[in-house]
C-alpha positions as CSV (number, residue, x, y, z in Angstrom):
1,M,93.5,-107.9,187.3
2,L,93.4,-111.2,188.9
3,K,91.5,-110.3,192.3
4,K,89.1,-108.0,190.6
5,L,87.9,-111.5,188.3
6,K,87.7,-113.5,191.8
7,D,85.5,-111.1,193.2
8,H,83.3,-110.3,190.2
9,Q,82.7,-113.9,190.2
10,L,81.7,-114.7,193.6
11,K,79.4,-111.3,193.4
12,M,77.6,-113.2,190.6
13,L,77.4,-116.6,192.3
14,K,76.3,-114.9,195.1
15,I,73.5,-113.2,193.7
16,G,72.8,-116.4,192.2
17,K,72.5,-118.3,195.3
18,M,70.1,-115.5,196.0
19,R,67.7,-115.9,192.8
20,I,67.6,-120.1,193.6
21,I,66.5,-119.7,197.2
22,G,63.7,-116.9,196.3
23,F,62.9,-119.5,193.3
24,L,62.6,-122.5,195.9
25,L,60.8,-119.7,198.5
26,I,58.2,-118.7,195.3
27,C,57.4,-122.1,194.6
28,F,57.1,-123.5,198.3
29,I,54.5,-120.7,198.8
30,F,52.9,-121.4,195.8
31,S,52.8,-124.8,196.5
32,A,51.2,-124.4,200.1
33,D,48.9,-122.2,198.6
34,K,47.9,-125.2,196.3
35,L,47.4,-127.3,199.0
36,I,45.2,-125.3,200.7
37,A,43.0,-125.0,197.8
38,Q,42.8,-128.0,197.5
39,V,40.3,-128.9,200.4
40,K,36.8,-128.2,199.0
41,F,33.6,-127.9,201.1
42,E,30.0,-126.9,199.6
43,T,26.2,-126.7,198.9
44,K,24.8,-128.2,195.9
45,L,20.9,-127.9,195.5
46,S,18.7,-130.0,193.6
47,K,16.7,-127.2,192.5
48,N,16.9,-123.2,193.5
49,K,13.7,-122.6,192.9
50,L,10.5,-125.0,194.1
51,G,6.6,-124.5,195.0
52,L,5.4,-125.2,198.5
53,N,4.5,-128.3,198.3
54,E,7.8,-130.1,196.6
55,R,10.5,-131.1,198.4
56,L,14.4,-130.0,198.2
57,R,17.3,-132.3,198.1
58,I,21.2,-130.6,199.9
59,D,23.8,-132.3,200.0
60,F,27.0,-130.8,201.7
61,V,30.2,-132.1,199.9
62,M,33.6,-132.3,200.6
63,N,36.8,-134.1,199.0
64,E,38.3,-134.9,202.2
65,N,37.8,-136.0,205.2
66,G,36.3,-134.4,207.7
67,D,34.7,-134.6,211.1
68,D,32.2,-132.2,213.6
69,F,30.2,-131.9,210.7
70,T,27.5,-129.1,211.9
71,P,24.8,-128.8,209.8
72,P,22.8,-125.0,209.5
73,D,19.6,-123.9,211.0
74,F,16.9,-124.9,208.7
75,K,14.6,-122.2,209.3
76,G,11.8,-122.2,206.9
77,F,12.2,-125.6,206.5
78,S,11.1,-129.6,207.5
79,V,13.7,-131.9,207.9
80,V,11.4,-135.0,206.4
81,G,14.9,-136.9,205.7
82,G,18.4,-137.5,206.5
83,P,21.0,-136.6,207.5
84,N,22.6,-139.6,204.9
85,Q,25.8,-140.1,204.8
86,S,27.8,-141.6,201.4
87,V,31.5,-141.9,201.4
88,S,33.2,-142.2,197.9
89,N,36.8,-143.4,197.9
90,S,38.8,-144.2,194.3
91,W,42.5,-144.7,192.8
92,I,42.1,-144.0,188.8
93,N,45.9,-144.2,187.1
94,G,47.5,-143.5,190.4
95,K,45.1,-140.3,191.3
96,R,43.0,-140.5,194.1
97,S,39.3,-139.2,194.6
98,F,37.6,-138.8,197.2
99,S,34.3,-137.6,198.6
100,K,32.3,-137.1,201.5
101,T,28.3,-135.9,201.4
102,Y,25.8,-135.5,204.0
103,S,22.5,-135.4,202.8
104,Y,18.9,-134.1,203.8
105,F,15.3,-133.8,202.4
106,L,13.8,-130.7,203.1
107,S,9.9,-129.4,202.7
108,P,9.5,-126.0,202.6
109,Q,7.1,-123.9,205.1
110,L,6.1,-120.9,203.5
111,K,7.3,-118.5,200.4
112,G,9.5,-116.3,199.3
113,K,13.1,-116.0,199.5
114,I,15.1,-118.6,202.5
115,K,18.4,-118.1,203.2
116,I,20.3,-121.8,204.3
117,P,22.8,-120.6,206.4
118,Q,26.8,-122.0,206.5
119,A,27.6,-125.3,207.5
120,S,31.0,-126.0,209.5
121,V,33.4,-129.2,209.2
122,T,36.5,-130.0,210.8
123,I,39.3,-131.0,207.9
124,S,43.0,-132.0,209.5
125,G,42.5,-129.6,212.6
126,E,40.8,-126.9,210.0
127,I,37.9,-125.6,210.6
128,Y,35.6,-125.3,206.8
129,K,32.4,-123.8,206.4
130,T,29.8,-123.4,203.2
131,S,28.8,-120.1,201.2
132,P,25.2,-119.3,202.4
133,V,22.7,-120.0,199.8
134,I,19.2,-118.7,199.0
135,V,16.1,-121.1,197.9
136,E,12.9,-119.5,196.5
137,V,9.7,-120.9,197.3
138,T,6.9,-120.4,195.3
139,S,2.9,-121.1,195.5
140,V,1.9,-125.0,196.0
141,V,2.2,-126.4,192.3
142,E,-0.3,-128.0,190.9
143,K,2.2,-130.9,189.3
144,P,5.0,-131.2,191.5
145,N,7.7,-132.5,189.2
146,D,10.2,-133.7,191.8
147,P,11.9,-137.1,192.0
148,N,12.2,-136.8,196.0
149,N,8.4,-136.4,195.9
150,I,6.3,-138.7,198.3
151,D,4.9,-141.9,196.5
152,Y,2.9,-142.2,194.0
153,I,0.2,-144.2,195.7
154,A,-0.4,-141.1,197.9
155,D,-0.8,-138.8,194.9
156,E,-3.3,-141.4,193.6
157,N,-5.4,-141.7,196.5
158,I,-5.9,-138.6,198.5
159,H,-7.6,-134.9,196.7
160,L,-8.1,-131.6,197.7
161,V,-11.3,-129.8,196.5
162,A,-13.1,-126.3,196.1
163,E,-16.9,-127.2,195.8
164,I,-18.5,-124.4,194.2
165,S,-21.8,-123.6,194.0
166,N,-21.6,-121.3,190.9
167,P,-18.3,-120.2,189.4
168,K,-20.2,-117.3,187.2
169,P,-21.9,-114.9,189.5
170,Y,-24.0,-112.0,189.6
171,L,-22.0,-109.1,191.5
172,N,-23.0,-109.0,195.6
173,E,-24.5,-113.0,194.7
174,G,-23.5,-115.5,197.3
175,I,-21.5,-118.2,196.9
176,T,-20.8,-121.1,198.9
177,V,-17.5,-122.4,198.8
178,L,-16.7,-126.0,200.8
179,Y,-13.5,-127.3,200.8
180,K,-13.3,-131.1,201.2
181,L,-10.3,-133.3,201.8
182,Y,-10.7,-137.0,200.2
183,Y,-8.5,-140.0,200.6
184,R,-9.0,-144.0,200.6
185,N,-7.4,-147.4,201.5
186,P,-4.6,-148.5,201.9
187,I,-3.0,-144.7,203.4
188,T,-3.5,-143.4,206.6
189,I,-4.0,-139.7,207.5
190,S,-2.1,-139.6,211.0
191,D,-2.1,-135.1,211.4
192,V,-3.5,-132.6,209.6
193,Q,-2.3,-128.6,209.3
194,E,-2.7,-125.6,207.0
195,L,0.1,-124.6,205.3
196,E,-1.5,-121.5,203.1
197,S,-5.4,-120.0,203.6
198,P,-6.7,-118.8,201.1
199,K,-7.4,-114.4,202.0
200,F,-10.7,-113.8,199.9
201,S,-9.6,-110.6,198.0
202,D,-12.6,-108.7,196.4
203,F,-15.0,-111.1,198.0
204,W,-16.8,-110.3,201.3
205,S,-16.8,-113.2,203.1
206,H,-18.7,-115.1,205.8
207,I,-17.0,-118.3,207.3
208,I,-19.3,-121.4,209.0
209,K,-18.0,-122.9,211.8
210,I,-17.6,-127.0,211.9
211,P,-17.8,-127.3,215.5
212,R,-15.5,-130.6,215.2
213,I,-14.0,-131.9,211.7
214,T,-15.8,-135.7,210.9
215,V,-14.8,-138.4,208.6
216,E,-17.8,-139.7,206.6
217,R,-18.2,-141.9,203.4
218,G,-18.3,-140.0,200.3
219,T,-17.8,-140.1,196.4
220,Y,-14.8,-138.2,194.1
221,R,-15.3,-139.0,190.4
222,N,-17.5,-141.8,190.6
223,E,-15.5,-144.0,193.2
224,S,-15.9,-144.3,197.5
225,Y,-13.4,-142.3,199.6
226,N,-13.4,-140.5,203.1
227,E,-14.5,-137.6,202.9
228,V,-13.4,-134.8,205.4
229,V,-15.1,-131.2,204.7
230,W,-12.4,-128.8,206.2
231,R,-14.0,-125.7,205.6
232,K,-17.2,-124.1,204.6
233,V,-17.6,-120.3,203.4
234,V,-20.1,-118.2,201.8
235,L,-18.7,-115.3,199.5
236,Y,-20.0,-112.2,197.7
237,P,-18.3,-110.9,195.0
238,Q,-17.4,-107.2,195.4
239,K,-15.7,-106.5,191.4
240,T,-16.5,-107.7,188.3
241,G,-14.4,-109.2,185.9
242,K,-12.0,-112.1,186.7
243,L,-11.9,-112.8,190.3
244,I,-8.7,-115.1,191.6
245,L,-9.7,-117.5,194.4
246,E,-6.3,-118.2,196.4
247,P,-5.6,-121.8,196.9
248,L,-6.5,-123.6,200.6
249,S,-2.7,-126.0,200.8
250,L,-2.4,-128.5,203.6
251,N,0.0,-130.4,204.9
252,L,-0.9,-133.9,205.7
253,S,1.1,-136.5,207.9
254,V,0.3,-139.6,205.6
255,G,0.9,-143.3,206.8
256,L,2.2,-145.5,203.5
257,P,1.9,-149.1,203.2
258,T,5.2,-151.1,203.3
259,Q,6.3,-155.0,202.3
260,K,7.1,-155.6,205.4
261,R,5.1,-157.3,208.4
262,D,5.1,-156.9,212.2
263,F,5.6,-159.9,214.6
264,F,1.5,-160.1,214.8
265,G,2.0,-160.6,210.7
266,S,0.3,-156.6,210.5
267,K,1.2,-154.6,207.4
268,I,4.2,-152.1,208.6
269,Y,3.1,-148.4,207.6
270,R,6.2,-145.7,207.1
271,Q,4.9,-141.9,207.8
272,V,5.9,-139.1,205.1
273,Q,4.9,-135.9,204.6
274,K,2.2,-134.2,201.8
275,T,1.0,-131.2,201.1
276,I,-1.7,-130.8,199.0
277,T,-3.8,-128.1,197.7
278,T,-6.7,-126.9,195.9
279,G,-5.0,-124.8,193.1
280,K,-6.6,-120.9,192.0
281,K,-9.9,-120.7,190.9
282,V,-11.1,-118.3,188.8
283,F,-14.8,-116.3,189.1
284,N,-16.1,-114.8,186.2
285,V,-18.5,-112.3,188.0
286,K,-20.5,-110.3,185.8
287,D,-22.1,-106.9,186.3
288,F,-26.2,-106.1,186.5
289,P,-28.4,-106.8,183.8
290,E,-29.2,-102.6,182.6
291,E,-32.8,-104.2,181.4
292,N,-35.6,-103.0,183.4
293,K,-32.9,-102.0,186.3
294,P,-34.7,-99.4,188.9
295,N,-33.3,-96.2,188.6
296,N,-32.9,-96.3,192.9
297,F,-31.4,-99.6,192.9
298,N,-28.4,-100.0,195.6
299,G,-27.5,-103.8,194.8
300,A,-29.5,-106.3,196.3
301,V,-29.4,-109.9,194.6
302,G,-31.5,-112.4,195.2
303,Q,-35.5,-113.1,195.7
304,F,-37.1,-110.5,198.4
305,D,-40.6,-109.9,199.6
306,F,-40.5,-106.2,200.4
307,D,-43.2,-104.7,203.2
308,V,-44.7,-101.6,204.6
309,V,-46.3,-101.8,207.9
310,L,-47.9,-98.5,209.3
311,S,-48.5,-98.9,213.0
312,K,-51.8,-96.3,212.2
313,K,-53.8,-95.0,209.2
314,S,-55.1,-92.0,210.8
315,L,-53.6,-89.8,212.9
316,K,-54.5,-86.2,214.8
317,A,-52.2,-83.0,215.2
318,S,-49.0,-84.0,217.2
319,E,-49.5,-87.7,216.7
320,S,-47.2,-89.8,216.2
321,F,-46.7,-93.5,214.3
322,Q,-43.9,-96.3,213.3
323,A,-43.9,-97.6,210.0
324,K,-41.4,-100.6,209.5
325,V,-39.9,-101.2,206.3
326,K,-39.3,-105.4,206.2
327,V,-37.5,-107.2,204.1
328,N,-37.4,-110.9,203.6
329,G,-36.2,-113.3,201.4
330,K,-32.7,-114.9,200.4
331,G,-29.5,-113.2,198.8
332,N,-27.0,-110.6,199.8
333,L,-29.1,-109.1,203.0
334,K,-26.1,-108.1,204.6
335,L,-24.8,-105.9,201.8
336,F,-27.5,-103.6,201.3
337,K,-29.3,-100.8,202.3
338,L,-33.1,-100.2,202.5
339,P,-34.5,-98.0,201.0
340,K,-35.3,-94.4,202.8
341,I,-39.0,-93.6,203.2
342,I,-39.7,-90.1,201.9
343,V,-42.5,-88.0,204.1
344,P,-44.3,-84.8,203.6
345,N,-42.3,-81.7,204.6
346,T,-45.1,-81.3,207.6
347,L,-44.1,-84.8,209.0
348,E,-41.1,-85.2,211.2
349,L,-39.1,-88.1,210.6
350,Y,-37.0,-89.8,213.3
351,E,-33.5,-91.5,212.8
352,P,-34.6,-95.3,212.3
353,E,-33.7,-98.5,214.5
354,Y,-32.3,-101.5,212.7
355,K,-33.1,-105.1,213.4
356,E,-31.6,-108.2,211.6
357,N,-32.1,-112.2,211.8
358,V,-30.0,-113.3,208.9
359,K,-28.9,-117.0,208.7
360,I,-25.8,-118.0,206.5
361,L,-27.2,-121.5,204.4
362,L,-25.6,-123.2,202.1
363,R,-26.7,-123.9,198.6
364,T,-26.5,-126.9,196.4
365,L,-22.8,-127.2,195.0
366,N,-21.4,-127.7,192.1
367,K,-18.2,-129.5,192.4
368,W,-15.1,-127.7,190.4
């Protein structure tokens, strides 16, 4: 009986040891997982949605010191600042807090949803990667609200405007649009790139070539500026109602003066990137007036002189003659057809030949 009791006690002791060992093993695995989970490496954005003329700050943050940091490919963005590195290391109530950050400032180059891939870093011999992030880039906003945008001095001294001859035209009436860039001291501009071009939807358009971009003196809001005519366009609306003129947006390399001076006492300038836009414009296009509208009206809008010139005023049998239908004037000459000549059944009419000599001229403009 005593032997059976001892055997039973030994058996229970073995089971207890197994439970203790198992418990310690579980605790060890749990602690190891907890240790691994403590390492964090993540991407933080200043905003998930921004305009084409705004800037994005992106931070890559780790809570343990790492080496061999590799940034992602910022395709779709221009890097305008960074990488800037900052380290925070503190002890509070005996608990250590550590943070290391790599920061970049990005300027978008295109609209849409842009994916920023993974960044990587090596921490304690292990490679860690961030998760990819998606940033949505919209059209240029007229008033960027971004603490990382370029200095106020640039916003006050650079303007891009669309000067429009008539914001309330008739259907098929010619409209002139001049895109002008205004800037003044103390800033300088070293490079200009067209970032967003108007598509002229619902308009027949003609772009007037500018042989050479020049800087002249002009006036903007009754103040003297440097003036650059960037583009000249003549538009003819093809629909009535409200039509949208898409914006023109330019990316500029701007020189801003600093408080520093060089060896010769001249101001030192720092180069920044700035995107400016005309913003969208709305035309209210009117339909043709019904009063005194001819039955065979085919869309001629403008001031025209109409003439028919005959090569002969009398004919013999089997003879032929030429009739010239001639239109002179100002208007949408390219967008309407000349009226057909109606002749008696006894005359045979041949296919006409067309000749045109049309010059696109700019009208007096209103600033809009």
